[in-house]
GUZAMI-291011 format. One record per residue: residue number from 1; residue in three letters; x, y negated, z negated of N, C-alpha, C, O in turn. Coordinates in pm, 1 decimal. Layout:
# residues N
NUM ala X Y Z X Y Z X Y Z X Y Z
...
END
This chain:
# residues 160
1 met 9577.5 -10464.0 -10362.2 9553.1 -10471.8 -10504.4 9403.5 -10469.0 -10532.8 9359.0 -10402.2 -10626.1
2 gln 9325.3 -10542.0 -10451.9 9181.1 -10542.2 -10470.9 9122.8 -10404.3 -10442.3 9030.6 -10359.9 -10510.7
3 leu 9177.0 -10336.7 -10341.2 9127.8 -10202.7 -10309.8 9156.9 -10105.6 -10424.1 9073.1 -10021.9 -10457.7
4 ala 9274.4 -10116.7 -10483.0 9308.8 -10030.3 -10596.0 9217.5 -10058.7 -10714.7 9178.1 -9966.7 -10786.3
5 asn 9184.2 -10184.9 -10735.6 9093.8 -10223.4 -10843.7 8955.0 -10162.7 -10821.6 8893.0 -10112.9 -10915.5
6 ile 8907.0 -10167.2 -10697.9 8775.5 -10110.1 -10668.1 8777.5 -9958.7 -10685.3 8682.5 -9900.5 -10737.7
7 glu 8886.2 -9894.9 -10640.9 8898.5 -9749.4 -10658.9 8894.4 -9712.5 -10807.3 8828.8 -9616.0 -10846.4
8 ala 8964.3 -9789.4 -10888.4 8965.2 -9762.8 -11032.8 8826.7 -9782.1 -11092.5 8783.7 -9705.0 -11178.2
9 arg 8757.5 -9885.6 -11046.7 8620.7 -9909.3 -11096.5 8527.0 -9796.6 -11055.4 8440.0 -9757.0 -11133.0
10 leu 8544.0 -9744.2 -10933.6 8462.3 -9630.7 -10889.9 8487.8 -9507.9 -10976.9 8394.8 -9435.9 -11013.2
11 glu 8614.7 -9484.9 -11009.7 8647.7 -9371.1 -11096.5 8585.5 -9387.9 -11235.2 8528.9 -9293.5 -11290.3
12 arg 8596.2 -9508.6 -11291.1 8536.6 -9534.2 -11423.1 8384.5 -9519.0 -11418.5 8323.2 -9470.0 -11513.3
13 leu 8325.1 -9561.4 -11308.0 8180.9 -9549.5 -11291.6 8139.3 -9402.6 -11287.4 8040.4 -9363.4 -11349.4
14 thr 8215.3 -9322.3 -11214.3 8186.3 -9178.3 -11207.6 8203.2 -9114.6 -11345.4 8122.7 -9030.7 -11385.6
15 asp 8307.3 -9154.3 -11416.9 8327.0 -9102.9 -11552.7 8211.0 -9141.0 -11643.5 8167.1 -9060.2 -11725.3
16 ala 8161.9 -9261.8 -11629.9 8049.4 -9306.5 -11712.5 7924.8 -9223.7 -11682.9 7847.9 -9192.3 -11773.7
17 leu 7905.0 -9188.5 -11556.5 7790.0 -9104.6 -11520.8 7806.3 -8964.7 -11579.7 7711.9 -8908.4 -11635.1
18 leu 7926.5 -8909.1 -11567.2 7950.0 -8774.7 -11620.4 7937.1 -8769.8 -11772.7 7896.7 -8667.6 -11828.3
19 asp 7971.0 -8879.0 -11839.6 7961.1 -8884.5 -11985.8 7821.9 -8927.4 -12032.1 7799.4 -8946.4 -12151.6
20 asn 7728.5 -8942.6 -11937.8 7590.8 -8983.7 -11966.1 7582.0 -9120.9 -12031.8 7491.3 -9146.7 -12110.9
21 val 7675.2 -9207.5 -11999.4 7671.3 -9344.9 -12050.5 7572.4 -9427.8 -11969.2 7506.5 -9517.1 -12022.5
22 ile 7562.6 -9397.6 -11839.2 7467.4 -9466.7 -11751.7 7381.7 -9362.8 -11681.5 7420.1 -9246.4 -11670.4
23 asp 7263.8 -9406.5 -11633.5 7175.6 -9314.0 -11563.2 7207.6 -9312.2 -11413.1 7288.4 -9391.5 -11364.8
24 gln 7143.7 -9221.7 -11341.5 7171.5 -9201.1 -11199.1 7138.3 -9324.8 -11115.3 7212.8 -9357.6 -11022.9
25 asp 7028.5 -9394.0 -11145.5 6989.5 -9512.6 -11067.6 7091.7 -9624.7 -11082.2 7128.6 -9689.2 -10984.0
26 thr 7136.9 -9647.5 -11204.9 7238.5 -9749.8 -11228.4 7367.8 -9713.2 -11156.7 7432.9 -9798.2 -11096.0
27 phe 7403.8 -9585.4 -11164.8 7524.3 -9537.9 -11096.2 7516.1 -9564.0 -10945.7 7610.4 -9614.7 -10885.0
28 thr 7401.9 -9528.4 -10886.8 7385.2 -9544.0 -10742.1 7393.4 -9690.5 -10701.3 7459.4 -9724.0 -10603.0
29 ala 7326.7 -9777.7 -10776.2 7327.3 -9919.7 -10742.1 7468.1 -9978.5 -10752.4 7512.6 -10050.0 -10662.6
30 arg 7537.8 -9948.2 -10861.4 7673.3 -10001.8 -10878.8 7771.1 -9942.8 -10777.7 7860.3 -10012.2 -10729.1
31 arg 7754.2 -9815.9 -10746.7 7841.7 -9750.7 -10649.3 7824.3 -9813.3 -10510.6 7922.4 -9838.1 -10440.6
32 glu 7698.1 -9838.8 -10471.0 7673.4 -9902.2 -10341.1 7737.2 -10040.2 -10334.4 7795.6 -10077.4 -10232.6
33 lys 7725.9 -10116.2 -10443.3 7785.3 -10250.1 -10446.6 7937.1 -10241.2 -10432.9 7997.6 -10316.4 -10356.5
34 leu 7997.6 -10150.3 -10506.2 8143.0 -10135.2 -10498.1 8187.7 -10087.5 -10360.3 8289.9 -10133.2 -10309.1
35 leu 8112.8 -9996.9 -10300.6 8149.0 -9949.3 -10167.2 8134.9 -10060.1 -10063.4 8215.7 -10068.7 -9971.0
36 leu 8032.3 -10145.6 -10077.6 8018.5 -10259.4 -9986.4 8134.7 -10357.0 -10003.4 8188.4 -10408.6 -9905.3
37 asp 8173.0 -10381.7 -10128.3 8288.8 -10468.0 -10153.5 8414.9 -10408.9 -10091.5 8494.6 -10480.3 -10030.8
38 lys 8431.9 -10278.9 -10107.3 8549.4 -10211.4 -10051.0 8549.4 -10222.2 -9899.2 8652.8 -10249.7 -9838.4
39 met 8433.0 -10200.6 -9837.9 8423.0 -10209.3 -9692.4 8452.3 -10351.3 -9644.2 8519.8 -10369.8 -9542.9
40 arg 8401.8 -10451.5 -9716.1 8424.4 -10591.3 -9679.8 8574.0 -10625.1 -9686.2 8626.6 -10691.6 -9597.0
41 ile 8641.3 -10579.7 -9790.4 8784.9 -10607.0 -9805.3 8864.2 -10535.2 -9696.6 8955.7 -10593.2 -9638.1
42 glu 8829.8 -10409.6 -9669.4 8900.0 -10335.7 -9565.1 8882.2 -10400.9 -9428.3 8977.8 -10410.2 -9351.3
43 glu 8760.1 -10446.2 -9397.4 8736.6 -10514.3 -9269.3 8816.7 -10643.2 -9261.0 8875.7 -10674.0 -9157.4
44 arg 8818.7 -10718.6 -9370.8 8892.7 -10844.4 -9370.6 9042.2 -10819.4 -9350.5 9107.6 -10890.9 -9274.6
45 leu 9095.7 -10718.8 -9418.0 9237.1 -10685.8 -9402.3 9267.8 -10640.5 -9259.5 9370.1 -10677.6 -9201.9
46 gln 9178.3 -10560.5 -9204.0 9198.9 -10513.3 -9066.8 9192.5 -10629.4 -8968.1 9274.4 -10636.8 -8876.5
47 glu 9096.8 -10719.8 -8985.3 9086.3 -10834.4 -8895.6 9206.3 -10927.4 -8909.3 9255.7 -10980.5 -8809.8
48 glu 9253.1 -10947.1 -9031.7 9370.1 -11032.1 -9051.1 9492.7 -10970.1 -8983.9 9575.3 -11040.7 -8926.0
49 ala 9503.4 -10840.4 -8992.2 9618.9 -10773.2 -8931.6 9614.5 -10780.5 -8779.8 9718.6 -10792.8 -8715.2
50 thr 9495.5 -10772.9 -8722.6 9485.7 -10772.7 -8576.4 9473.8 -10912.2 -8517.0 9503.3 -10931.1 -8398.9
51 ser 9431.5 -11010.0 -8595.7 9406.9 -11142.6 -8537.6 9516.6 -11244.1 -8567.2 9503.0 -11360.7 -8530.2
52 val 9622.9 -11204.0 -8631.6 9728.2 -11298.8 -8666.4 9791.4 -11360.0 -8542.2 9804.2 -11482.1 -8533.2
53 asn 9830.2 -11278.3 -8448.0 9899.0 -11327.8 -8329.0 9822.3 -11290.7 -8202.9 9874.4 -11220.2 -8116.4
54 glu 9700.2 -11337.6 -8192.6 9621.4 -11307.9 -8074.8 9576.9 -11436.3 -8005.8 9459.4 -11472.4 -8013.8
55 pro 9667.9 -11505.7 -7938.3 9628.4 -11629.1 -7871.5 9525.8 -11605.8 -7761.0 9442.7 -11692.7 -7734.9
56 ala 9530.4 -11490.9 -7696.6 9432.8 -11463.0 -7591.2 9292.8 -11452.4 -7648.6 9196.6 -11499.3 -7587.9
57 arg 9281.2 -11391.6 -7764.4 9149.8 -11378.5 -7829.7 9097.5 -11515.9 -7872.0 8979.1 -11545.1 -7855.0
58 val 9184.0 -11598.7 -7926.0 9143.8 -11733.3 -7965.6 9103.5 -11813.4 -7842.1 9005.7 -11888.2 -7845.2
59 gln 9178.3 -11797.8 -7734.6 9145.7 -11870.3 -7612.1 9010.0 -11827.1 -7557.9 8931.9 -11910.8 -7512.6
60 arg 8981.4 -11697.6 -7562.1 8850.5 -11648.9 -7516.6 8739.5 -11704.9 -7604.6 8634.4 -11745.0 -7554.7
61 phe 8762.8 -11707.5 -7735.1 8665.8 -11763.8 -7829.1 8637.4 -11910.0 -7795.5 8521.9 -11952.6 -7795.0
62 leu 8742.4 -11986.6 -7767.5 8725.4 -12127.8 -7733.9 8650.3 -12144.8 -7602.6 8566.8 -12234.5 -7590.4
63 glu 8678.5 -12060.8 -7505.4 8607.4 -12068.4 -7378.2 8458.9 -12038.9 -7397.6 8373.9 -12104.1 -7337.0
64 leu 8428.1 -11941.4 -7481.7 8287.9 -11910.2 -7508.1 8217.0 -12026.3 -7577.6 8100.8 -12054.6 -7548.7
65 ile 8286.6 -12093.0 -7668.7 8226.8 -12207.5 -7737.8 8205.0 -12322.4 -7640.6 8098.7 -12384.5 -7640.5
66 lys 8305.3 -12351.0 -7557.8 8293.1 -12461.6 -7463.9 8179.9 -12438.2 -7364.7 8115.3 -12533.7 -7321.6
67 asn 8154.8 -12312.6 -7327.6 8053.7 -12279.8 -7227.4 7929.5 -12217.1 -7290.1 7860.5 -12138.9 -7224.7
68 leu 7900.5 -12249.6 -7414.0 7788.7 -12188.2 -7484.3 7655.8 -12216.5 -7413.5 7573.8 -12125.8 -7399.1
69 ala 7633.6 -12339.1 -7369.5 7508.7 -12373.6 -7300.4 7498.4 -12299.4 -7167.4 7391.5 -12249.1 -7132.7
70 asp 7608.4 -12292.4 -7093.0 7606.6 -12219.8 -6965.7 7582.9 -12071.1 -6988.3 7509.7 -12007.3 -6912.5
71 asn 7643.8 -12016.4 -7091.0 7622.3 -11874.8 -7122.4 7476.4 -11849.1 -7157.8 7420.4 -11745.9 -7120.7
72 tyr 7414.9 -11942.6 -7229.2 7274.7 -11928.0 -7266.9 7186.1 -11928.5 -7142.6 7093.3 -11848.4 -7132.1
73 ile 7214.0 -12017.2 -7049.8 7132.2 -12028.2 -6928.9 7139.8 -11900.3 -6845.8 7038.5 -11855.7 -6791.9
74 ser 7257.4 -11841.5 -6835.0 7274.1 -11723.5 -6750.3 7246.0 -11591.7 -6823.3 7255.1 -11485.2 -6762.3
75 ala 7212.4 -11596.7 -6951.1 7191.9 -11475.1 -7029.8 7050.4 -11421.5 -7013.0 6958.4 -11494.7 -6976.6
76 asn 7034.7 -11290.0 -7040.6 6900.1 -11233.2 -7042.7 6836.8 -11264.0 -7178.2 6901.0 -11325.3 -7263.5
77 ser 6713.5 -11222.7 -7198.9 6641.0 -11263.6 -7320.1 6706.6 -11210.0 -7447.9 6711.1 -11281.1 -7548.2
78 asp 6757.0 -11087.0 -7446.5 6823.1 -11033.1 -7565.9 6951.6 -11109.4 -7597.0 6980.2 -11138.8 -7713.1
79 glu 7028.7 -11141.1 -7493.8 7152.4 -11217.5 -7514.0 7121.8 -11358.7 -7561.7 7194.0 -11412.7 -7645.4
80 lys 7015.2 -11419.2 -7509.3 6974.8 -11553.4 -7554.8 6939.0 -11550.6 -7702.7 6976.6 -11640.4 -7778.1
81 arg 6866.5 -11447.9 -7743.5 6828.8 -11434.8 -7884.8 6953.6 -11424.2 -7971.6 6961.1 -11485.8 -8077.9
82 glu 7051.5 -11346.0 -7926.3 7174.9 -11329.9 -8002.9 7254.0 -11460.4 -8009.6 7308.3 -11494.5 -8114.7
83 ile 7261.1 -11533.9 -7897.6 7330.8 -11663.2 -7897.2 7265.5 -11758.3 -7995.8 7334.8 -11829.4 -8068.5
84 ile 7132.9 -11760.5 -7999.1 7061.9 -11848.9 -8091.5 7090.8 -11808.6 -8235.6 7114.4 -11894.8 -8320.3
85 gln 7089.1 -11679.5 -8264.2 7116.8 -11633.8 -8400.3 7259.1 -11667.1 -8443.4 7282.9 -11699.1 -8559.9
86 ile 7353.7 -11659.8 -8350.3 7493.0 -11686.8 -8382.7 7519.1 -11837.0 -8396.6 7589.9 -11879.1 -8488.1
87 ala 7463.0 -11917.1 -8307.6 7498.4 -12058.8 -8300.0 7412.4 -12149.1 -8387.3 7452.6 -12261.7 -8416.5
88 ile 7296.0 -12102.9 -8429.4 7203.7 -12190.4 -8502.0 7174.6 -12129.3 -8638.2 7136.9 -12012.6 -8648.7
89 ser 7192.9 -12210.8 -8743.2 7171.8 -12156.8 -8877.4 7032.4 -12188.7 -8929.9 6960.3 -12097.5 -8970.4
90 asn 6993.6 -12312.8 -8930.2 6865.0 -12352.7 -8986.8 6764.7 -12378.9 -8875.7 6780.0 -12471.7 -8796.2
91 arg 6661.4 -12294.8 -8871.8 6555.2 -12312.8 -8774.1 6425.9 -12338.0 -8850.6 6385.5 -12256.2 -8933.2
92 thr 6361.7 -12449.5 -8823.8 6234.9 -12480.6 -8887.8 6136.2 -12527.1 -8781.9 6175.2 -12579.2 -8677.4
93 val 6006.9 -12507.6 -8810.5 5901.7 -12548.3 -8718.2 5810.0 -12644.9 -8791.6 5761.9 -12615.5 -8901.1
94 his 5786.4 -12760.1 -8730.8 5693.8 -12860.3 -8782.9 5588.1 -12882.4 -8676.5 5612.4 -12951.2 -8577.4
95 gly 5470.9 -12824.2 -8696.7 5366.2 -12835.5 -8595.9 5410.2 -12763.5 -8469.6 5435.0 -12642.9 -8470.9
96 lys 5419.5 -12838.4 -8360.8 5463.7 -12776.9 -8235.7 5608.7 -12809.2 -8202.4 5654.2 -12783.6 -8090.9
97 tyr 5681.9 -12865.7 -8299.2 5821.5 -12903.7 -8278.7 5913.8 -12806.5 -8353.2 5888.3 -12768.9 -8467.6
98 val 6019.1 -12768.2 -8286.2 6119.2 -12679.4 -8345.6 6242.9 -12762.3 -8376.8 6294.7 -12832.5 -8290.0
99 cys 6289.8 -12754.2 -8500.3 6410.3 -12825.8 -8542.5 6519.9 -12722.9 -8569.3 6498.4 -12624.4 -8639.9
100 val 6636.7 -12747.2 -8512.1 6748.0 -12654.9 -8530.7 6873.6 -12732.5 -8567.5 6888.9 -12849.4 -8532.1
101 glu 6963.2 -12665.2 -8639.2 7094.1 -12720.7 -8673.8 7200.0 -12618.7 -8637.6 7178.1 -12498.7 -8654.2
102 pro 7315.0 -12664.2 -8588.2 7420.9 -12567.5 -8555.4 7477.7 -12503.0 -8681.7 7475.9 -12561.9 -8789.8
103 ser 7527.4 -12382.5 -8665.7 7590.9 -12312.5 -8777.7 7716.1 -12387.9 -8821.9 7774.0 -12465.0 -8745.4
104 asp 7756.5 -12364.6 -8945.5 7873.5 -12434.0 -9000.3 7999.0 -12405.1 -8919.6 8078.4 -12495.5 -8893.9
105 trp 8017.5 -12279.7 -8879.4 8137.9 -12245.5 -8802.5 8139.5 -12318.9 -8669.5 8246.4 -12354.8 -8620.0
106 leu 8021.0 -12341.9 -8610.3 8014.6 -12411.2 -8482.8 8045.7 -12560.5 -8501.0 8108.1 -12622.6 -8415.1
107 arg 8001.7 -12616.1 -8612.7 8035.3 -12756.4 -8641.6 8186.5 -12773.4 -8657.3 8244.9 -12868.0 -8604.6
108 lys 8248.8 -12681.1 -8730.2 8394.4 -12688.4 -8749.4 8467.3 -12678.3 -8615.9 8563.4 -12751.0 -8590.5
109 ala 8420.5 -12587.9 -8531.9 8482.6 -12572.2 -8400.2 8463.3 -12696.8 -8315.5 8554.1 -12737.5 -8243.0
110 glu 8345.8 -12757.5 -8324.1 8318.2 -12878.7 -8246.6 8411.6 -12992.2 -8288.6 8464.0 -13064.8 -8204.2
111 ile 8431.6 -13006.6 -8417.5 8521.8 -13111.3 -8467.0 8664.9 -13085.0 -8419.8 8734.9 -13176.9 -8377.2
112 ala 8707.0 -12960.0 -8427.7 8843.4 -12925.9 -8386.1 8861.8 -12944.5 -8236.0 8964.3 -12996.9 -8192.2
113 ile 8764.5 -12902.6 -8157.9 8774.7 -12917.1 -8012.2 8770.8 -13064.1 -7973.4 8842.6 -13106.1 -7882.6
114 ala 8688.1 -13142.4 -8040.8 8680.6 -13285.7 -8009.2 8816.9 -13351.3 -8027.3 8853.8 -13439.3 -7949.5
115 gly 8891.0 -13310.3 -8127.2 9024.1 -13365.3 -8147.8 9121.8 -13324.4 -8039.3 9210.9 -13401.2 -8003.0
116 leu 9105.0 -13203.0 -7987.2 9195.5 -13156.1 -7882.4 9163.2 -13218.3 -7746.4 9253.0 -13237.3 -7664.3
117 ile 9036.5 -13249.7 -7722.1 8995.8 -13300.6 -7592.0 9002.9 -13453.0 -7587.6 8989.3 -13511.5 -7480.1
118 gly 9023.5 -13517.3 -7699.6 9024.4 -13663.9 -7707.3 9128.1 -13729.1 -7618.5 9190.9 -13662.8 -7535.9
119 ala 9145.8 -13858.1 -7635.2 9237.9 -13935.2 -7552.3 9379.9 -13881.6 -7565.8 9418.3 -13834.4 -7672.9
120 pro 9458.3 -13888.2 -7458.1 9595.5 -13836.5 -7464.2 9683.1 -13921.8 -7555.2 9660.2 -14041.4 -7572.9
121 tyr 9781.8 -13858.2 -7610.9 9876.0 -13926.8 -7697.6 9989.9 -13983.8 -7613.6 10018.4 -13937.8 -7503.1
122 arg 10052.4 -14083.5 -7669.4 10172.2 -14136.0 -7603.1 10279.0 -14027.6 -7602.9 10289.6 -13951.7 -7699.2
123 pro 10357.2 -14019.2 -7497.9 10458.4 -13913.7 -7491.9 10567.6 -13928.7 -7597.2 10641.6 -13833.7 -7623.0
124 thr 10578.8 -14046.3 -7658.2 10683.2 -14066.5 -7757.6 10633.0 -14042.4 -7899.7 10706.9 -14063.7 -7995.8
125 ser 10509.2 -13998.6 -7913.8 10452.6 -13979.2 -8046.1 10528.3 -13870.8 -8121.2 10554.1 -13762.9 -8067.9
126 arg 10563.3 -13900.8 -8245.1 10632.3 -13802.2 -8328.5 10532.9 -13708.5 -8396.4 10570.8 -13602.3 -8445.7
127 arg 10405.0 -13748.4 -8398.8 10304.8 -13669.9 -8468.9 10239.1 -13564.9 -8379.9 10161.5 -13483.3 -8429.6
128 leu 10267.9 -13564.5 -8250.7 10199.8 -13474.5 -8158.2 10203.4 -13328.3 -8203.6 10097.2 -13266.5 -8211.2
129 pro 10318.4 -13270.5 -8233.8 10317.8 -13129.6 -8277.3 10239.5 -13110.3 -8406.8 10170.2 -13009.9 -8423.0
130 glu 10250.1 -13205.1 -8498.2 10178.7 -13194.9 -8625.1 10027.9 -13196.9 -8602.9 9955.0 -13118.4 -8663.8
131 val 9980.8 -13286.0 -8516.1 9838.6 -13296.1 -8487.8 9789.8 -13169.1 -8418.2 9683.5 -13116.9 -8452.1
132 gln 9865.2 -13119.8 -8322.7 9826.0 -12998.2 -8252.7 9817.5 -12879.6 -8348.7 9726.4 -12797.5 -8338.0
133 ile 9909.7 -12870.7 -8439.9 9908.3 -12760.5 -8536.6 9784.4 -12770.7 -8625.3 9718.3 -12670.1 -8651.0
134 arg 9752.4 -12891.8 -8672.3 9633.4 -12908.2 -8756.9 9506.4 -12872.7 -8681.0 9417.2 -12808.6 -8736.5
135 lys 9497.1 -12913.2 -8555.1 9378.5 -12883.0 -8475.4 9368.9 -12732.9 -8448.5 9260.3 -12675.2 -8453.4
136 tyr 9482.4 -12670.5 -8420.3 9482.9 -12526.5 -8398.7 9440.2 -12453.8 -8525.5 9363.8 -12357.5 -8518.6
137 glu 9488.6 -12498.5 -8641.3 9448.5 -12437.9 -8768.4 9300.1 -12457.7 -8793.6 9233.6 -12368.4 -8846.1
138 ala 9247.4 -12574.2 -8756.5 9103.7 -12599.3 -8771.9 9022.9 -12505.1 -8683.1 8917.5 -12456.3 -8723.9
139 leu 9071.8 -12479.6 -8562.2 9002.6 -12385.6 -8473.1 9006.5 -12243.9 -8529.9 8907.3 -12171.3 -8523.7
140 leu 9120.7 -12205.1 -8584.8 9129.3 -12072.5 -8645.2 9036.4 -12060.7 -8765.3 8975.3 -11956.0 -8786.9
141 ala 9025.8 -12168.2 -8843.6 8933.8 -12167.5 -8958.0 8789.8 -12152.8 -8910.3 8711.1 -12080.8 -8971.8
142 ala 8754.9 -12220.5 -8801.1 8619.6 -12208.2 -8745.6 8595.2 -12065.1 -8697.8 8486.9 -12009.9 -8717.4
143 lys 8695.6 -12006.1 -8635.6 8680.6 -11868.9 -8588.0 8664.8 -11773.5 -8705.5 8582.4 -11682.2 -8700.1
144 his 8742.7 -11793.2 -8811.5 8730.4 -11707.1 -8929.1 8593.8 -11724.7 -8995.3 8534.7 -11627.6 -9042.4
145 ala 8543.6 -11848.2 -8999.0 8409.8 -11871.3 -9054.4 8305.5 -11798.3 -8970.5 8210.7 -11741.1 -9024.2
146 his 8323.3 -11800.5 -8838.4 8231.1 -11728.8 -8750.0 8239.1 -11578.8 -8774.6 8136.1 -11511.8 -8782.5
147 asp 8359.6 -11525.8 -8786.8 8375.7 -11382.7 -8811.4 8313.1 -11342.7 -8944.2 8250.5 -11237.1 -8953.7
148 glu 8329.1 -11425.3 -9046.1 8269.2 -11398.4 -9177.8 8117.1 -11398.2 -9167.9 8050.3 -11313.5 -9227.3
149 trp 8063.1 -11493.4 -9092.7 7918.9 -11501.1 -9075.2 7867.7 -11375.8 -9004.6 7764.6 -11320.5 -9042.7
150 arg 7940.7 -11330.7 -8900.5 7900.1 -11210.3 -8828.2 7906.3 -11088.0 -8919.3 7819.6 -11000.9 -8911.3
151 arg 8008.0 -11080.1 -9006.0 8021.6 -10968.4 -9098.7 7903.6 -10966.2 -9195.9 7848.5 -10859.8 -9224.2
152 glu 7864.8 -11082.8 -9246.9 7750.1 -11090.5 -9337.3 7622.0 -11049.8 -9266.0 7537.9 -10981.1 -9324.0
153 leu 7606.6 -11091.0 -9142.1 7488.6 -11054.6 -9065.1 7482.7 -10903.2 -9045.4 7375.8 -10843.6 -9058.3
154 arg 7597.4 -10839.6 -9014.0 7600.4 -10695.5 -8997.9 7566.0 -10624.7 -9129.0 7496.0 -10523.5 -9128.3
155 gln 7614.8 -10677.3 -9240.6 7586.2 -10614.0 -9369.5 7437.9 -10624.8 -9403.6 7379.5 -10530.9 -9457.6
156 arg 7376.9 -10739.1 -9372.4 7232.4 -10752.4 -9395.6 7155.8 -10651.3 -9313.0 7058.2 -10593.5 -9360.8
157 gln 7198.9 -10628.9 -9188.3 7131.6 -10532.7 -9102.9 7150.9 -10391.4 -9154.3 7061.0 -10308.3 -9141.0
158 ile 7266.4 -10362.3 -9212.7 7292.3 -10229.8 -9268.4 7204.3 -10205.8 -9389.2 7151.1 -10096.0 -9405.6
159 leu 7187.6 -10306.4 -9474.8 7110.5 -10289.9 -9596.8 6960.6 -10280.1 -9569.3 6886.9 -10220.5 -9647.8
160 asn 6915.9 -10337.9 -9459.4 6772.2 -10332.4 -9427.0 6740.3 -10209.4 -9353.9 6624.6 -10187.0 -9318.2
END
């Protein structure tokens, strides 16, 4: 439905240009914005379609998060730079000290993983499946937040 709405807006925009209602610069700017929106929606739909039932992909994501420090140590300089860009959102320098904060998606994943790795539950607990489902959903939310962040980063690189 959103894609159809964007297509209709593109058609109306083209009609406005042909009728000389808007100038070429305005047309170009609005068209680029609509095309970026269309691309973002298409990517999101494609990712949702492919990531719905991919436990192996989620497991790989979790392994990478759990071993983030080890991956950083064994990485080359370009990979280290990428890990820092992905895992750290706010980087500030005060004199000779560097202050960093983890990205929001990494915080969400840390909270979800902490719940999964915590103390074992009693085997008679009735809440065990419910808790596991909530933690799994929290991990998926962290992964989706990470994917969204990566998509925004790619779009910034495209625009620059």
